[in-house]
C-alpha positions in Angstrom: 0.0 0.0 0.0 2.8 2.4 0.8 4.1 2.3 -2.8 0.8 4.0 -3.9 1.9 7.1 -1.9 5.5 7.5 -3.2 6.2 11.1 -4.4 7.0 12.0 -8.0 10.3 13.7 -8.6 9.9 15.7 -11.9 8.1 19.1 -11.8 6.3 20.9 -14.6 5.5 24.6 -14.0 2.5 26.2 -15.6 1.5 29.8 -15.5 -1.9 31.2 -16.5 0.1 33.3 -19.0 1.0 30.3 -21.1 -1.1 27.6 -22.8 -0.8 24.0 -21.6 1.7 21.8 -23.4 0.0 20.1 -26.3 1.7 16.8 -25.8 -0.6 13.8 -25.1 1.7 12.8 -22.2 0.2 13.7 -18.8 2.4 16.2 -17.0 3.5 14.5 -13.8 3.4 17.5 -11.5 1.9 20.9 -12.0 2.7 24.1 -10.1 0.1 26.7 -10.6 0.4 30.3 -9.3 -2.4 32.8 -9.7 -1.4 36.0 -7.9 -4.3 38.2 -6.6 -3.5 40.7 -9.3 -4.5 38.2 -11.9 -8.0 37.6 -10.4 -9.4 39.7 -13.2 -8.6 36.9 -15.7 -7.3 39.3 -18.3 -4.1 37.4 -19.4 -3.6 36.4 -23.0 -4.1 32.8 -22.0 -7.5 33.6 -20.7 -10.0 32.7 -23.3 -13.0 33.3 -21.2 -15.5 35.7 -22.7 -17.9 37.5 -20.4 -20.7 38.5 -22.8 -22.9 40.4 -20.3 -22.8 41.4 -16.7 -26.2 42.9 -16.1 -27.3 43.2 -12.5 -30.2 40.9 -11.5 -33.3 42.5 -10.0 -34.3 41.1 -6.6 -37.9 40.5 -7.8 -38.3 37.2 -9.7 -41.4 38.6 -11.6 -39.4 41.7 -12.8 -36.1 39.9 -13.3 -37.6 37.3 -15.7 -37.7 39.9 -18.4 -34.1 41.0 -18.0 -31.2 39.7 -20.0 -29.2 37.1 -18.1 -25.5 37.3 -17.2 -23.7 35.1 -19.7 -20.3 33.5 -19.3 -18.9 31.6 -22.3 -16.8 28.4 -22.0 -14.4 28.8 -24.9 -13.7 25.5 -26.5 -13.5 26.4 -30.2 -16.4 24.9 -32.1 -17.7 23.3 -28.9 -18.0 26.6 -27.0 -21.2 27.2 -25.1 -22.8 29.8 -22.9 -23.7 29.7 -19.2 -26.8 31.8 -18.6 -27.1 33.1 -15.0 -30.1 35.0 -13.6 -33.5 34.9 -11.9 -36.5 33.7 -13.7 -34.6 32.2 -16.7 -37.0 29.2 -16.9 -39.6 31.8 -17.9 -37.6 32.8 -20.9 -38.2 30.0 -23.4 -36.0 31.4 -26.1 -32.9 30.7 -24.0 -33.4 26.9 -24.0 -35.1 26.6 -27.4 -32.2 28.0 -29.3 -30.1 25.0 -28.1 -32.5 22.2 -28.9 -31.6 19.9 -31.8 -34.4 18.2 -33.6 -38.0 17.8 -32.3 -37.6 15.3 -29.4 -36.4 16.1 -25.9 -35.8 13.9 -22.9 -35.7 15.6 -19.5 -33.8 13.7 -16.9 -34.7 14.7 -13.3 -35.3 13.2 -9.9 -38.2 12.7 -7.4 -37.3 15.9 -5.5 -36.9 18.3 -8.3 -39.6 17.0 -10.6 -42.6 18.3 -8.6 -40.9 21.7 -8.3 -39.6 22.4 -11.8 -40.4 19.8 -14.3 -43.6 21.5 -15.6 -41.9 24.8 -15.9 -39.0 23.2 -17.8 -41.4 21.5 -20.2 -43.2 24.8 -20.8 -39.9 26.5 -21.4 -39.0 23.9 -24.0 -42.3 23.9 -25.8 -43.9 27.3 -25.4 -44.5 28.8 -28.9 -42.7 25.7 -30.3 -45.5 23.1 -30.9 -43.2 20.9 -33.0 -41.2 19.9 -30.0 -42.3 16.9 -27.9 -40.9 16.2 -24.4 -40.5 12.9 -22.6 -39.2 12.7 -19.0 -37.6 10.1 -16.8 -37.7 10.7 -13.0 -34.9 9.0 -11.1 -34.5 8.4 -7.4 -32.7 11.2 -5.5 -29.3 10.7 -3.9 -25.6 10.0 -4.5 -26.3 6.3 -3.7 -28.3 6.1 -6.9 -25.5 7.4 -9.1 -24.8 4.0 -10.6 -25.2 1.8 -13.6 -28.6 0.4 -12.6 -30.1 3.9 -12.4 -28.3 5.0 -15.6 -30.1 2.2 -17.4 -33.4 3.8 -16.6 -32.4 6.8 -18.8 -31.4 4.5 -21.7 -34.6 2.5 -21.2 -36.8 5.6 -21.6 -34.8 6.9 -24.6 -35.0 3.6 -26.5 -38.7 3.0 -25.6 -39.4 6.5 -26.8 -37.5 5.8 -30.0 -35.4 8.9 -29.7 -33.0 9.4 -32.6 -29.6 11.2 -33.0 -31.4 14.5 -33.4 -32.8 14.4 -29.9 -31.8 16.5 -26.9 -31.2 15.3 -23.4 -31.9 17.9 -20.6 -30.5 17.5 -17.1 -32.8 19.1 -14.5 -31.4 18.8 -11.0 -28.2 18.7 -9.0 -24.8 17.3 -9.7 -25.9 13.6 -9.6 -28.5 14.2 -12.3 -26.2 16.4 -14.4 -23.4 13.7 -14.3 -25.7 10.9 -15.1 -27.7 12.7 -17.8 -24.5 13.9 -19.4 -23.0 10.4 -19.4 -26.2 9.0 -20.9 -26.1 11.7 -23.6 -22.4 10.9 -24.3 -23.2 7.2 -24.7 -26.7 7.1 -26.3 -26.3 6.5 -30.0 -22.7 7.4 -29.4 -23.5 11.0 -28.5 -26.6 13.3 -28.6 -27.3 16.9 -27.8 -27.2 17.8 -24.1 -28.4 20.8 -21.9 -27.7 21.4 -18.2 -30.3 23.1 -15.9 -28.6 22.9 -12.5 -30.8 23.4 -9.5 -28.3 23.2 -6.6 -25.4 25.5 -5.7 -23.0 22.6 -6.1 -24.2 22.1 -9.7 -24.5 25.8 -10.6 -21.0 26.8 -9.5 -19.1 23.7 -10.5 -20.4 20.3 -11.7 -22.6 21.5 -14.6 -19.7 23.4 -16.2 -16.8 21.7 -18.0 -18.3 18.4 -19.4 -17.3 15.9 -16.7 -20.0 13.2 -16.7 -20.2 9.8 -15.1 -21.3 7.4 -12.4 -19.8 5.9 -9.2 -18.5 2.4 -8.6 -18.6 0.7 -5.2 -14.8 1.0 -5.1 -14.5 4.6 -6.2 -16.4 7.8 -6.9 -16.8 8.9 -10.6 -14.6 6.1 -11.8 -16.8 5.5 -14.9 -17.6 8.4 -17.2 -16.6 10.6 -20.1 -15.8 14.2 -21.0 -18.9 15.5 -22.8 -19.7 19.2 -23.1 -23.3 20.5 -23.0 -24.8 22.9 -25.5 -25.6 25.3 -22.8 -25.9 25.7 -19.0 -29.0 27.6 -17.7 -28.7 28.7 -14.1 -32.0 30.0 -12.8 -31.2 31.4 -9.4 -34.9 31.2 -8.4 -34.3 27.5 -7.9 -32.2 28.3 -4.8 -35.4 29.3 -3.1 -36.4 25.7 -2.7 -33.0 24.3 -1.8 -32.5 22.9 1.7 -30.0 24.7 3.9 -27.7 21.7 4.0 -27.6 21.5 0.2 -26.9 25.2 0.0 -24.0 24.9 2.4 -22.6 21.9 0.6 -22.3 23.9 -2.7 -20.4 26.7 -0.9 -17.5 24.3 -0.4 -16.8 24.5 -4.2 -17.2 28.3 -4.1 -14.6 28.5 -1.3 -12.3 26.2 -3.3 -12.0 28.7 -6.2 -10.8 31.4 -3.9 -8.2 29.2 -2.3 -6.6 27.8 -5.4 -6.6 30.7 -7.8 -8.6 33.8 -6.9 -7.5 35.5 -3.6 -9.8 38.5 -4.1 -12.8 36.2 -4.5 -11.9 34.4 -1.2 -11.6 37.7 0.6 -15.0 38.7 -0.8 -16.4 35.4 0.5 -15.0 36.2 4.0 -16.9 39.5 4.0 -20.1 38.2 2.4 -20.7 34.6 3.7 -23.7 35.8 5.9 -25.4 37.2 2.7 -24.8 33.9 0.9 -26.3 31.9 3.7 -29.2 34.3 3.7 -29.6 33.6 -0.1 -29.2 37.2 -1.0 -29.8 37.3 -4.8 -27.2 39.8 -5.7 -24.5 38.1 -3.6 -25.3 34.7 -5.0 -25.4 35.9 -8.6 -21.9 37.2 -8.2 -20.7 34.1 -6.4 -22.1 31.9 -9.2 -20.7 34.1 -12.0 -17.3 34.4 -10.4 -17.1 30.6 -9.8 -18.2 29.9 -13.4 -15.6 32.4 -14.7 -12.8 30.6 -12.8 -13.9 27.2 -14.0 -14.5 28.2 -17.6 -11.0 29.8 -17.7 -9.4 26.5 -16.5 -11.5 24.3 -18.7 -10.8 26.4 -21.8 -7.1 25.7 -21.3 -7.2 22.1 -20.1 -10.5 20.4 -21.1 -9.6 16.8 -20.3 -7.6 17.3 -17.1 -4.0 16.7 -18.4 -2.7 19.0 -15.6 -4.1 22.4 -14.9 -7.7 21.3 -14.5 -6.7 18.8 -11.8 -6.1 21.8 -9.5 -9.9 22.3 -9.3 -9.9 19.1 -7.2 -8.6 20.7 -4.0 -9.7 18.5 -1.1 -11.4 16.0 -3.4 -9.0 13.1 -3.0 -9.5 13.1 0.7 -13.2 14.0 0.3 -13.9 11.2 -2.3 -12.4 8.7 0.2 -14.9 9.9 2.8 -17.8 9.6 0.4 -16.7 6.1 -0.7 -15.7 4.8 2.7 -18.5 6.3 4.7 -21.1 5.3 2.1 -22.5 7.3 -0.9 -25.2 9.7 0.2 -24.3 9.7 3.9 -22.4 12.9 3.5 -23.1 15.4 0.7 -20.3 15.9 -1.8 -19.5 19.4 -0.5 -19.5 18.3 3.1 -16.9 15.6 2.2 -14.9 18.2 0.1 -14.9 20.6 3.0 -13.4 18.0 5.3 -11.0 17.0 2.6 -10.0 20.7 2.1 -9.1 21.0 5.8 -6.9 17.8 5.4 -5.2 19.2 2.3 -4.6 22.5 4.1 -3.2 20.7 7.1 -0.8 18.7 4.9 0.3 21.9 3.1 1.1 23.4 6.5 3.1 20.4 7.6 5.1 20.7 4.4 5.9 24.3 5.3 4.2 25.5 2.2 1.6 27.8 3.9 1.6 29.7 7.2 -0.7 29.1 10.2 -2.8 32.2 9.4 -4.1 30.7 6.2 -5.0 27.5 8.0 -7.0 29.5 10.5 -8.8 31.4 7.7 -9.8 28.2 6.0 -11.2 26.8 9.2 -13.1 30.0 10.0 -14.8 30.3 6.5 -15.8 26.7 6.5 -17.3 27.0 9.9 -19.1 30.2 8.8 -20.5 28.2 5.9 -21.8 25.6 8.3 -19.5 22.9 6.8 -17.6 20.1 8.6 -13.9 20.6 9.3 -13.0 17.0 9.9 -14.1 13.6 8.4 -16.5 11.2 10.1 -15.0 9.5 13.2 -15.6 6.1 11.5 -13.0 6.8 8.8 -9.9 4.7 9.5 -6.3 5.1 8.3 -6.6 2.0 6.2 -9.9 3.2 4.6 -8.2 6.4 3.5 -5.2 4.7 2.1 -7.0 1.9 0.3 -9.5 4.2 -1.4 -7.0 7.0 -2.2 -4.8 4.3 -3.9 -7.4 4.0 -6.7 -8.0 7.8 -7.1 -8.1 9.0 -10.7 -5.1 11.3 -10.0 -2.8 8.3 -9.3 -0.2 8.0 -12.1 2.2 5.2 -12.5 1.1 3.9 -9.1 1.8 7.2 -7.3 -0.7 9.5 -5.7 -0.6 13.2 -6.8 -2.4 15.8 -4.6 -3.6 19.3 -4.9 -2.1 21.3 -2.1 -1.8 25.0 -1.3 1.7 26.6 -1.6 2.6 30.2 -1.1 0.2 33.1 -0.5 -3.5 32.8 -0.7 -4.6 32.0 -4.3 -1.7 29.7 -5.2 -1.7 25.9 -5.4 0.3 22.9 -6.6 -0.6 19.6 -8.2 2.2 17.3 -7.4 3.5 14.0 -6.2 6.7 15.6 -5.1 6.0 15.9 -1.4 7.4 14.4 1.9 5.5 11.1 2.5 5.8 11.8 6.2 3.5 14.9 5.9 0.8 12.8 4.3 1.1 10.1 6.9 0.9 12.6 9.7 -2.2 14.2 8.2 -4.0 10.9 7.8 -3.1 9.9 11.3 -4.4 13.2 12.7 -7.8 12.9 11.0 -8.5 9.2 11.2 -8.6 6.2 13.5 -5.5 4.0 13.5 
């Protein structure tokens, strides 16, 4: 088991001012530094296009007629917009311009369907009688993100005789988005796909960038594909029905962006966390927009995670171990990532790469967000090691981690670390 945690030796340095190396070989270690002065994302390498930044009105009835904020994920001929704003499900033209053909399959779950399925069908068909919509309603929860549930999507598509011109629409959180996207990537070897995320987690992270897939009993997200949507529609009105625990879970990913690459955004979060917890529309619109800008910038440079994109997984290696070991669905993804982030920060401090003040700030903001700062007591040392040994970031049998290094807003993706620091962190946060 210990061999799975041996450090890499070679280092590859990447700056946001340079494009990723085009070789198919996976860089073994990536150092990424994003000084606070770069948080405006205005470097030449930044291909992100902010098409509009109109302020969102606090009133859903009034805001529904306003143009959304639009962030574009720049991937050449596969580029697509992220629409952000209140009342967007009441603007049919936004979705309808991205429908291919006349047949649509909406994939949702038992929680979201009663709330937003009818509105979504109306948005897809209003003034467009040639479009017919089918739907499949899946059980809700991470524990259902598996092959058996995925087959229900294929069953419905085949029974409905959907052809290659159809469009799959994911209506729900990250689990629905991942499964619907993977189904779209696989059905008839690829059909049109739209994301309508209804949780903070999905709106700020999982719906953007084309990662799709399902879990395996031995590891989270081990089966999947990179498959980009035609658009992402973020209707912030859906946050009104989101449980407090789900809302807090999504904030873990918002906090992540500030820690790894956007110091100014992290400082904004420190000042505005009470507004986010209170679901302030203006604050949340900005948090979603800024998170999407950060992710879109990374994805545009490294779509298939050859190096730079891996830095978006701060805390995820430890967190995925929690989700797998503790049982899918027991902790929400963001809760596990929050605990994993604390572990990654602890290890960074043990390596001497960050100072104690940053450790304290991370603890404080996670506590403000009502997120856990340690894994479940049932997680043992052997559980962490065995699960992390099959993490997707393992290369040539060696575990690479995303750690903080330097001032706030800087991180490193590397296997070149002192094994002792990892062992000490695992011992500190788990049973022997």
